[in-house]
C-alpha positions, 0 to 999 in steps of 0.5 A: 839492393845488392852491391852490384845494384849500388855499383850501377847507381854509382857509375851512373852519377857524373858529378858526385860519384857516391851521392845517394849511395849512403854508408848504411846501404853500402854496409848492407850490400856488403853484408849481403854479398858476404853472406851469399859467398859464405852460403856457397862455401857452406853448401860446398862443405856440406856436399863434401862431408856427404860424399865423404860419408858415402865413400866411407860407408861404401868401403865399410860395406866392402870390408864387411863382405871381405871379413865374411866371405863365401866358403870358397873365398881366399883373401889376405891381409893385403886385400883387407887393406884396400878398402881401409885405404879407400875409407882413409881417402874418404876421411881425408878428403874434407880435411884436405879441402880445409887445410888451406883455411887452417894455414891461412888463419884469420886476418883482423879488420876494423868496423869501418866501411873501408875495413869491411871493403878491405876484408871482403877484397881479402876474401875474394883474393883468398878464393881466387888464389885457391881456385887457381892453385894446382895444389888445391885441386890436387888435394881436392881430387886425389883422395877421390881418385884414390877411393875410386881405385880402391873401389875397383880393386876391392870389387876385383878381390871380392869376385876372386879376381887377381889384382893383375887383371886390372892391366892384363885382362882386356875386359878389366883393363879397359874399365880400369883405364877408362876409370883413371881417364875419367878421374883425370878429365874430371880433375882437369875440368874442375881446374878449368871451371875454377879458373874460368870462375876467377876470370869472369866473376871473382876478379871483376867483382874485386875490381869493382870493390877496389874502385869503390874503395878508391872512391871513398879514399878520394873523398877524404 
């Protein structure tokens, strides 16, 4: 039985709101809910680290192609800097996502049921605040956008095209504009989806927990 099931049992009772919903079941349900939330966080972190490693590997490959060019290729130090910037963006990406956790620190809670409820509510508050923060989404998306731009320019230079082709040659400028628009739309889409998750999932769940906490306080 998860926390939502227990809440349904609680709401269905008219005379004794928490009758039959004992302390042990509530603690177990809270641990299960918290474990699910942490599992989702771990999956998101693993995907981020995987994508970060992929970003760095692609830029390392492009840098290798630049270091060992063909006989007719003429590249400068600025050209080599492009994949280096892209690799740095790939390394910075997971760090940017973790900065919020480092800045927040850990709150201390006791072992009672009320303390566990307060701890879980605080975690939901933190997730909601992060998902609704434009700064968080910028930090999450700008490294990926930087990597995409570096990838584009690196491919231009490997193919001996001047960087100006990105905005002067129609064949390349259309692709460049399309890539930038795709990155912007992706960022706006993730921001909208996150706010939708807060509104439809996190906040209702938080309100249920707060109602349960209030019910526990009223029984004292």
